[in-house]
Structure formats: structure tokens, C-alpha cells
DOGUDREN-776838 format. One line per field, with one value per atom (N, C-alpha, C, CB): atom name; x negated, y, z; residue number from 1. Coordinates in nm, 4 decimals. Glycine has a CB too. Layout:
BEGIN
at	(CA|...) $
east	(X|...) $
north	(Y|...) $
up	(Z|...) $
i	(NUM|...) $
This chain:
BEGIN
at	(N|CA|C|CB|N|CA|C|CB|N|CA|C|CB|N|CA|C|CB|N|CA|C|CB|N|CA|C|CB|N|CA|C|CB|N|CA|C|CB|N|CA|C|CB|N|CA|C|CB|N|CA|C|CB|N|CA|C|CB|N|CA|C|CB|N|CA|C|CB|N|CA|C|CB|N|CA|C|CB|N|CA|C|CB|N|CA|C|CB|N|CA|C|CB|N|CA|C|CB|N|CA|C|CB|N|CA|C|CB|N|CA|C|CB|N|CA|C|CB|N|CA|C|CB|N|CA|C|CB|N|CA|C|CB|N|CA|C|CB|N|CA|C|CB|N|CA|C|CB|N|CA|C|CB|N|CA|C|CB|N|CA|C|CB|N|CA|C|CB|N|CA|C|CB|N|CA|C|CB|N|CA|C|CB|N|CA|C|CB|N|CA|C|CB|N|CA|C|CB|N|CA|C|CB|N|CA|C|CB|N|CA|C|CB|N|CA|C|CB|N|CA|C|CB|N|CA|C|CB|N|CA|C|CB|N|CA|C|CB|N|CA|C|CB|N|CA|C|CB|N|CA|C|CB|N|CA|C|CB|N|CA|C|CB|N|CA|C|CB|N|CA|C|CB|N|CA|C|CB|N|CA|C|CB|N|CA|C|CB|N|CA|C|CB|N|CA|C|CB|N|CA|C|CB|N|CA|C|CB|N|CA|C|CB|N|CA|C|CB|N|CA|C|CB|N|CA|C|CB|N|CA|C|CB|N|CA|C|CB|N|CA|C|CB|N|CA|C|CB|N|CA|C|CB|N|CA|C|CB|N|CA|C|CB|N|CA|C|CB|N|CA|C|CB|N|CA|C|CB|N|CA|C|CB|N|CA|C|CB|N|CA|C|CB|N|CA|C|CB|N|CA|C|CB|N|CA|C|CB|N|CA|C|CB|N|CA|C|CB|N|CA|C|CB|N|CA|C|CB|N|CA|C|CB|N|CA|C|CB|N|CA|C|CB|N|CA|C|CB|N|CA|C|CB|N|CA|C|CB|N|CA|C|CB|N|CA|C|CB|N|CA|C|CB|N|CA|C|CB|N|CA|C|CB|N|CA|C|CB|N|CA|C|CB|N|CA|C|CB|N|CA|C|CB|N|CA|C|CB|N|CA|C|CB|N|CA|C|CB|N|CA|C|CB|N|CA|C|CB|N|CA|C|CB|N|CA|C|CB|N|CA|C|CB|N|CA|C|CB|N|CA|C|CB|N|CA|C|CB|N|CA|C|CB|N|CA|C|CB|N|CA|C|CB|N|CA|C|CB|N|CA|C|CB|N|CA|C|CB|N|CA|C|CB) $
east	(1.8010|1.7166|1.6644|1.7924|1.7519|1.7094|1.6396|1.8304|1.6746|1.6148|1.4634|1.6792|1.4149|1.2724|1.1925|1.2532|1.2604|1.1955|1.1278|1.2981|1.0091|0.9434|1.0360|0.8174|1.0308|1.1201|1.1159|1.0841|1.0002|0.9857|1.0750|0.8405|1.0940|1.1730|1.3133|1.1009|1.3425|1.4745|1.5907|1.4852|1.5906|1.7023|1.7173|1.6840|1.6061|1.6107|1.6748|1.4681|1.6314|1.6865|1.8363|1.6132|1.8747|2.0166|2.0990|2.0340|2.0449|2.1173|2.1302|2.0463|2.0254|2.0306|2.1335|1.8918|2.1358|2.2337|2.3747|2.2071|2.3940|2.5260|2.5732|2.5230|2.4820|2.5177|2.5710|2.3955|2.5060|2.5527|2.6877|2.4493|2.7003|2.8276|2.9429|2.8156|2.9173|3.0223|3.0582|2.9781|2.9576|2.9824|3.0546|2.8514|3.0335|3.0939|3.1396|2.9929|3.2518|3.3014|3.3195|3.4349|3.2782|3.2934|3.1903|3.4280|3.0894|2.9863|2.9177|2.8824|2.8785|2.8078|2.6649|2.8076|2.6259|2.4914|2.4153|2.4956|2.2943|2.2107|2.0785|2.1885|2.0493|1.9232|1.8092|1.9294|1.6978|1.5778|1.5172|1.4750|1.4665|1.3980|1.2487|1.4249|1.2143|1.0780|1.0325|1.0697|0.9118|0.8539|0.7834|0.7543|0.7607|0.6927|0.5568|0.6757|0.5298|0.4015|0.2847|0.4025|0.1711|0.0492|-0.0143|-0.0517|0.0109|-0.0476|0.0462|-0.0765|-0.0064|0.0786|0.1261|0.0036|0.0663|0.1059|0.2142|-0.0152|0.2566|0.3586|0.4939|0.3186|0.5981|0.7324|0.7866|0.8269|0.8495|0.9200|1.0646|0.9089|1.1008|1.2367|1.3293|1.2447|1.4363|1.5245|1.6585|1.5474|1.7259|1.8596|1.8840|1.9676|1.9577|2.0017|2.1528|1.9393|2.2085|2.3538|2.3899|2.4057|2.4904|2.5278|2.6780|2.4660|2.7174|2.8580|2.8683|2.9232|2.9619|2.9773|2.8523|3.0155|2.7733|2.6503|2.5328|2.6749|2.5519|2.4457|2.3897|2.4981|2.2581|2.1931|2.2058|2.0451|2.2458|2.2648|2.1637|2.4085|2.1525|2.0644|2.0035|2.1416|1.9008|1.8379|1.7724|1.7358|1.7415|1.6739|1.5519|1.7696|1.4417|1.3183|1.2461|1.2286|1.1374|1.0644|0.9150|1.1154|0.8433|0.7008|0.6842|0.6203|0.5665|0.5472|0.6058|0.4002|0.6067|0.6479|0.7640|0.5334|0.8165|0.9307|1.0063|0.8848|1.1236|1.2059|1.2274|1.3425|1.2754|1.3077|1.4444|1.2008|1.5184|1.6452|1.6174|1.7670|1.6249|1.5890|1.7094|1.4780|1.7018|1.8108|1.7578|1.8713|1.8198|1.7745|1.7852|1.8540|1.8827|1.8999|1.8813|2.0406|1.7826|1.7597|1.7327|1.6479|1.6777|1.6498|1.7777|1.5677|1.8901|2.0178|2.0919|2.1057|2.0379|2.1066|2.0725|2.0715|2.1722|2.1530|2.1041|2.2863|1.9909|1.9274|1.8970|1.7985|1.9991|1.9769|1.8848|2.1089|1.8727|1.7861|1.6448|1.8482|1.6196|1.4848|1.4405|1.3874|1.5321|1.4989|1.4346|1.6230|1.4660|1.4189|1.2712|1.5015|1.2026|1.0607|1.0403|0.9705|0.9216|0.8867|0.8672|0.9924|0.7983|0.7661|0.8030|0.6189|0.8913|0.9333|1.0071|1.0208|1.0155|1.0832|1.2279|1.0781|1.2959|1.4355|1.4609|1.5256|1.3867|1.4172|1.3552|1.3681|1.4169|1.3686|1.4023|1.4323|1.3416|1.3662|1.3651|1.2617|1.4227|1.4207|1.3447|1.5667|1.2440|1.1693|1.2453|1.0237|1.2643|1.3399|1.2489|1.4681|1.2220|1.1329|1.2076|1.0356|1.3402|1.4223|1.5641|1.4223|1.6387|1.7789|1.8579|1.8419|1.8208|1.8889|1.8696|1.8373|1.7504|1.7267|1.8150|1.5783|1.8326|1.9165|2.0611|1.9084|2.1049|2.2449|2.2740|2.2844|2.1761|2.1988|2.3069|2.0680|2.3926|2.4957|2.4390|2.5767|2.3222|2.2625|2.2258|2.1383|2.1882|2.1562|2.2839|2.0871|2.3883|2.5169|2.5689|2.6210|2.5467|2.5908|2.5170|2.5673|2.3878|2.3126|2.3661|2.1633|2.3993|2.4537|2.5869|2.4722|2.6750|2.8053|2.7878|2.8935|2.6979|2.6716|2.6175|2.5726|2.5285|2.4699|2.5773|2.3637|2.6730|2.7797|2.8827|2.8490|2.8839|2.9784|2.9249|3.0140|2.7981|2.7423|2.8163|2.5905|2.8406|2.9083|2.8195|2.9488|2.8799|2.8051|2.7290|2.8994|2.6157|2.5347|2.5705|2.3836) $
north	(-1.0442|-1.0193|-0.8759|-1.0475|-0.7777|-0.6375|-0.5965|-0.5459|-0.6618|-0.6277|-0.6496|-0.7105|-0.7431|-0.7744|-0.6887|-0.9205|-0.6069|-0.5180|-0.4044|-0.4624|-0.3607|-0.2485|-0.1275|-0.2087|-0.0620|0.0500|0.1589|0.1095|0.1801|0.2853|0.2619|0.2949|0.1369|0.1089|0.0574|0.0083|0.0299|-0.0246|0.0607|-0.0389|0.1935|0.2741|0.2663|0.4186|0.2516|0.2417|0.1091|0.2542|0.0017|-0.1317|-0.1340|-0.2400|-0.0798|-0.0772|0.0017|-0.0168|0.1146|0.1953|0.1200|0.3302|0.0524|-0.0226|-0.1354|-0.0800|-0.2057|-0.3135|-0.2554|-0.3903|-0.1424|-0.0784|-0.0375|0.0434|0.0123|0.0534|-0.0665|0.1155|-0.1807|-0.3005|-0.3453|-0.4153|-0.3481|-0.3902|-0.2991|-0.3927|-0.1691|-0.0743|-0.0872|0.0689|-0.1154|-0.1292|-0.2593|-0.1223|-0.3603|-0.4921|-0.5523|-0.5877|-0.5033|-0.5552|-0.7075|-0.4873|-0.7726|-0.9174|-0.9971|-0.9565|-0.9303|-1.0003|-1.1047|-0.8997|-1.2146|-1.3191|-1.2727|-1.4533|-1.2799|-1.2408|-1.3647|-1.1364|-1.3787|-1.4934|-1.4402|-1.5867|-1.4713|-1.4274|-1.5128|-1.4350|-1.4486|-1.5221|-1.5825|-1.4297|-1.7016|-1.7668|-1.7353|-1.9227|-1.6119|-1.5642|-1.4859|-1.4762|-1.5100|-1.4345|-1.3104|-1.5231|-1.2148|-1.0919|-1.1271|-0.9949|-1.0780|-1.1084|-1.0442|-1.0609|-1.1082|-1.0531|-0.9470|-1.1649|-0.9573|-0.8636|-0.7444|-0.9337|-0.6222|-0.5039|-0.4887|-0.3792|-0.5630|-0.5512|-0.6517|-0.5699|-0.7340|-0.8341|-0.7913|-0.9708|-0.8037|-0.7669|-0.8713|-0.7517|-0.8228|-0.9074|-0.9140|-0.8529|-1.0212|-1.0350|-1.0673|-1.1455|-0.9908|-1.0018|-1.0658|-0.8665|-1.0160|-1.0649|-1.0519|-0.9873|-1.1470|-1.1362|-1.1430|-1.2486|-1.0823|-1.0759|-1.1501|-0.9274|-1.2344|-1.3110|-1.3218|-1.4494|-1.3533|-1.3741|-1.4945|-1.2471|-1.5821|-1.7026|-1.7882|-1.6664|-1.7819|-1.8595|-1.7993|-1.9947|-1.6818|-1.6163|-1.4975|-1.5710|-1.4931|-1.3802|-1.2552|-1.4112|-1.1463|-1.0201|-0.9155|-0.9683|-0.8983|-0.7954|-0.8460|-0.6624|-0.7770|-0.8137|-0.6931|-0.9243|-0.7074|-0.6010|-0.6614|-0.5334|-0.5908|-0.6312|-0.5071|-0.7145|-0.5273|-0.4101|-0.4371|-0.3672|-0.3286|-0.3260|-0.2513|-0.2571|-0.2159|-0.1480|-0.0075|-0.1407|0.0624|0.2025|0.2350|0.2865|0.1366|0.1618|0.0310|0.2249|0.0458|-0.0707|-0.0746|-0.0668|-0.1885|-0.2051|-0.2687|-0.2906|-0.2182|-0.2781|-0.3362|-0.1726|-0.4678|-0.5285|-0.5939|-0.6307|-0.5986|-0.6492|-0.7639|-0.5366|-0.8781|-0.9971|-0.9819|-1.1173|-0.9054|-0.8808|-0.7316|-0.9289|-0.6736|-0.5302|-0.4780|-0.4941|-0.5613|-0.5130|-0.4822|-0.6161|-0.5336|-0.5120|-0.3877|-0.6326|-0.3208|-0.2054|-0.0763|-0.1923|0.0087|0.1431|0.2295|0.2009|0.2951|0.3714|0.5136|0.3019|0.5986|0.7335|0.8196|0.8030|0.7892|0.8697|0.8130|0.8804|0.7008|0.6438|0.5922|0.7457|0.5364|0.4857|0.3473|0.4813|0.2686|0.1304|0.1224|0.0493|0.0320|0.0064|-0.1433|0.0682|-0.1810|-0.3222|-0.3700|-0.4047|-0.4825|-0.5383|-0.6856|-0.5201|-0.7295|-0.8686|-0.9005|-0.9003|-1.0284|-1.0714|-1.0231|-1.2246|-1.0269|-0.9825|-0.8853|-1.1018|-0.8969|-0.8182|-0.6786|-0.8915|-0.5902|-0.4542|-0.4164|-0.3526|-0.3095|-0.2665|-0.1146|-0.3264|-0.0676|0.0739|0.0863|0.1339|0.1708|0.1963|0.3002|0.2446|0.2694|0.3570|0.3998|0.2851|0.5282|0.5792|0.6453|0.6782|0.6530|0.7080|0.6530|0.8648|0.6616|0.6187|0.7067|0.6235|0.8340|0.9258|0.8824|1.0692|0.8361|0.7875|0.6666|0.7513|0.5796|0.4603|0.4991|0.3676|0.6105|0.6527|0.7395|0.7276|0.7599|0.8411|0.7776|0.8567|0.8586|0.8046|0.7197|0.9175|0.7552|0.6789|0.5368|0.7509|0.5204|0.3861|0.3034|0.3944|0.3620|0.2914|0.2558|0.3779|0.3435|0.3168|0.1954|0.4412|0.1831|0.0661|-0.0621|0.0825|-0.0552|-0.1727|-0.2135|-0.1438|-0.1176|-0.1494|-0.2084|-0.0236|-0.1515|-0.1978|-0.3416|-0.1036|-0.3708|-0.5052|-0.6100|-0.5101|-0.5769|-0.6722|-0.6816|-0.6325|-0.5838|-0.5860|-0.6605|-0.4450|-0.6976|-0.7708|-0.9029|-0.7966|-0.9384|-1.0676|-1.1841|-1.0813|-1.2934|-1.4142|-1.4654|-1.5236|-1.5245|-1.5839|-1.7289|-1.5700) $
up	(1.9185|1.8044|1.8054|1.6760|1.8027|1.7974|1.9272|1.7711|2.0369|2.1662|2.1663|2.2773|2.0851|2.0844|1.9852|2.0519|1.9085|1.8121|1.8876|1.7087|1.8440|1.9112|1.9246|1.8354|2.0374|2.0682|1.9616|2.2029|1.9013|1.8006|1.6782|1.7569|1.6402|1.5194|1.5492|1.4338|1.6738|1.7091|1.6584|1.8591|1.6769|1.6258|1.4739|1.6667|1.4039|1.2578|1.2176|1.1967|1.2825|1.2547|1.2845|1.3384|1.3992|1.4366|1.3352|1.5766|1.2875|1.1891|1.0573|1.1666|1.0143|0.8884|0.8965|0.8541|1.0075|1.0264|1.0256|1.1591|1.0907|1.0938|0.9552|1.1842|0.8734|0.7375|0.6593|0.6649|0.6733|0.6021|0.6571|0.6141|0.7874|0.8476|0.8070|0.9994|0.7997|0.7612|0.6133|0.7916|0.5306|0.3871|0.3544|0.3103|0.4363|0.4115|0.5441|0.3396|0.5980|0.7261|0.7210|0.7632|0.8267|0.8379|0.7606|0.7920|0.7064|0.6305|0.7194|0.5741|0.6582|0.7320|0.7605|0.6524|0.8871|0.9282|0.9707|1.0430|0.9203|0.9534|1.0072|0.8289|1.1316|1.1911|1.1380|1.3455|1.1078|1.0693|1.1952|0.9956|1.1850|1.2954|1.2813|1.2964|1.3136|1.2910|1.4133|1.1625|1.4543|1.5654|1.5098|1.6476|1.5981|1.5573|1.4965|1.6782|1.3757|1.3115|1.3860|1.1662|1.3774|1.4381|1.3491|1.4657|1.2201|1.1249|1.1048|0.9898|1.1137|1.0925|0.9483|1.1334|0.8565|0.7159|0.6769|0.6266|0.7714|0.7412|0.7968|0.7983|0.7135|0.7575|0.8546|0.6367|0.9595|1.0540|1.0066|1.2019|0.9379|0.8869|1.0039|0.7765|1.0163|1.1319|1.0995|1.1906|0.9970|0.9653|0.8151|1.0455|0.7620|0.6229|0.6222|0.5328|0.5214|0.5069|0.3794|0.5034|0.3890|0.2708|0.2582|0.2751|0.1382|0.1093|0.0173|0.0453|0.0467|-0.0333|-0.0355|-0.1730|0.0712|0.0789|0.0044|0.0272|-0.0557|-0.1324|-0.0558|-0.2695|-0.0393|0.0266|-0.0588|0.0544|0.0043|-0.0669|-0.0196|-0.0469|0.1111|0.1668|0.2968|0.1907|0.3423|0.4679|0.5315|0.4466|0.6591|0.7329|0.8010|0.8376|0.7872|0.8527|0.9005|0.7579|0.9736|1.0207|1.0270|1.1576|1.0330|1.0571|1.1897|0.9373|1.2257|1.3551|1.3594|1.3873|1.2454|1.2452|1.1530|1.2080|1.0814|0.9946|0.9701|0.8604|0.9122|0.8793|0.7289|0.9546|0.6825|0.5408|0.5274|0.4687|0.4336|0.3941|0.2563|0.3935|0.2453|0.1179|0.0529|0.1370|-0.0794|-0.1619|-0.2467|-0.2513|-0.2339|-0.3050|-0.4562|-0.2603|-0.5044|-0.6484|-0.6776|-0.6968|-0.6157|-0.6249|-0.7640|-0.5395|-0.8533|-0.9893|-1.0661|-1.0662|-1.0172|-1.0853|-1.0366|-1.0672|-0.9362|-0.8778|-0.9502|-0.7309|-0.9647|-1.0187|-0.9030|-1.0833|-0.9213|-0.8137|-0.8592|-0.7670|-0.8708|-0.9230|-0.8358|-0.9385|-0.7072|-0.6197|-0.6071|-0.4819|-0.6714|-0.6700|-0.5341|-0.7170|-0.4577|-0.3243|-0.3262|-0.2397|-0.4271|-0.4307|-0.4675|-0.5296|-0.3986|-0.4240|-0.4333|-0.3127|-0.4750|-0.4804|-0.6220|-0.4134|-0.6331|-0.7635|-0.7726|-0.7931|-0.6842|-0.6877|-0.8162|-0.5682|-0.8462|-0.9686|-0.9702|-0.9821|-0.8557|-0.8467|-0.7320|-0.8311|-0.6246|-0.5045|-0.5093|-0.3804|-0.4329|-0.4114|-0.2674|-0.5145|-0.2184|-0.0811|-0.0715|0.0137|0.0386|0.0726|0.2041|0.0834|0.2070|0.3296|0.4113|0.2986|0.5390|0.6293|0.7443|0.6838|0.7535|0.8590|0.9742|0.8000|0.9618|1.0697|1.0559|1.0667|1.1646|1.1606|1.0643|1.3021|1.0559|0.9646|0.8195|0.9844|0.7864|0.6505|0.6205|0.6312|0.7182|0.6986|0.6728|0.8210|0.7300|0.7186|0.5964|0.8420|0.5114|0.3905|0.3046|0.3087|0.2450|0.1563|0.0427|0.0983|-0.0081|-0.1180|-0.0750|-0.1705|0.0507|0.1022|0.1107|0.2423|0.1658|0.1750|0.0356|0.2503|-0.0611|-0.1987|-0.2557|-0.2889|-0.2272|-0.2729|-0.2092|-0.2407|-0.0807|-0.0117|-0.0748|0.1397|-0.0933|-0.1545|-0.2937|-0.1619|-0.3692|-0.5039|-0.5025|-0.5737|-0.4079|-0.3987|-0.3724|-0.2877|-0.2856|-0.2546|-0.3674|-0.1247|-0.4562|-0.5680|-0.6899|-0.6073|-0.6870|-0.8017|-0.8211|-0.7819|-0.9447|-0.9685|-0.9289|-1.1162|-0.8894|-0.8532|-0.9738|-0.7987|-0.9457|-1.0541|-1.0711|-1.0257) $
i	(1|1|1|1|2|2|2|2|3|3|3|3|4|4|4|4|5|5|5|5|6|6|6|6|7|7|7|7|8|8|8|8|9|9|9|9|10|10|10|10|11|11|11|11|12|12|12|12|13|13|13|13|14|14|14|14|15|15|15|15|16|16|16|16|17|17|17|17|18|18|18|18|19|19|19|19|20|20|20|20|21|21|21|21|22|22|22|22|23|23|23|23|24|24|24|24|25|25|25|25|26|26|26|26|27|27|27|27|28|28|28|28|29|29|29|29|30|30|30|30|31|31|31|31|32|32|32|32|33|33|33|33|34|34|34|34|35|35|35|35|36|36|36|36|37|37|37|37|38|38|38|38|39|39|39|39|40|40|40|40|41|41|41|41|42|42|42|42|43|43|43|43|44|44|44|44|45|45|45|45|46|46|46|46|47|47|47|47|48|48|48|48|49|49|49|49|50|50|50|50|51|51|51|51|52|52|52|52|53|53|53|53|54|54|54|54|55|55|55|55|56|56|56|56|57|57|57|57|58|58|58|58|59|59|59|59|60|60|60|60|61|61|61|61|62|62|62|62|63|63|63|63|64|64|64|64|65|65|65|65|66|66|66|66|67|67|67|67|68|68|68|68|69|69|69|69|70|70|70|70|71|71|71|71|72|72|72|72|73|73|73|73|74|74|74|74|75|75|75|75|76|76|76|76|77|77|77|77|78|78|78|78|79|79|79|79|80|80|80|80|81|81|81|81|82|82|82|82|83|83|83|83|84|84|84|84|85|85|85|85|86|86|86|86|87|87|87|87|88|88|88|88|89|89|89|89|90|90|90|90|91|91|91|91|92|92|92|92|93|93|93|93|94|94|94|94|95|95|95|95|96|96|96|96|97|97|97|97|98|98|98|98|99|99|99|99|100|100|100|100|101|101|101|101|102|102|102|102|103|103|103|103|104|104|104|104|105|105|105|105|106|106|106|106|107|107|107|107|108|108|108|108|109|109|109|109|110|110|110|110|111|111|111|111|112|112|112|112|113|113|113|113|114|114|114|114|115|115|115|115|116|116|116|116|117|117|117|117|118|118|118|118|119|119|119|119) $
């Protein structure tokens, strides 16, 4: 999966996946069955992470950056203002470098997302 991601964003994607794995060891990972989009404005969804059959977070990329998205992002406390998006429930963090993916605030959002009570 990650091997087919453009080289420019591969380190960012790998860092984002690592942040989720470290925040929730043993989390269930489900690869999206999606080919690289032809449009640069469309996200290439790569993997989602779930617990108890419920999707919690996911990682996708564009040509020059990656996104870490949260299925219940509107419920997260975001003191640093990292979350973006206008979905009914979801939000995402834009990651332009592996260092951005490794920020403590990003890991805090991941931990918080997995701590949300089941619906």
C-alpha cells in the first residue's frame, strides 16, 4: 500500500500511520481498495483504523501532502486548532511533513479519538 504512494508524500504517510499505531497498539487496520486518483484534488484513501468494528481514524494523501482524518472529529477537543473540514461528523489534519505528523498535538487527537465512547 505505502509502496505505491508518491515518493514525496511517502514519509508523511508512514509517520501518520506510525502515530496511530503507537497511540493504539494492535489497532485493526483496514486498507482501502482504492487506486491512485487521477484528479489532484481527490484524496487517495489508504488505510483506516477501527476498533470494535467502528472506524475511528484514517490516513490518505494527495500529491504533496497527507491527511489524518477522524470519523468523529467534531467531538474532539482541539486546543491547537489543527482540525479542519466541514463534514457532518468528520474532521482532518493536513500534514505537510513527517515532523508535522509526529507533533504531540496530533498524537493527542489520535488518543482522544480512540477514547471516545461507543455510539
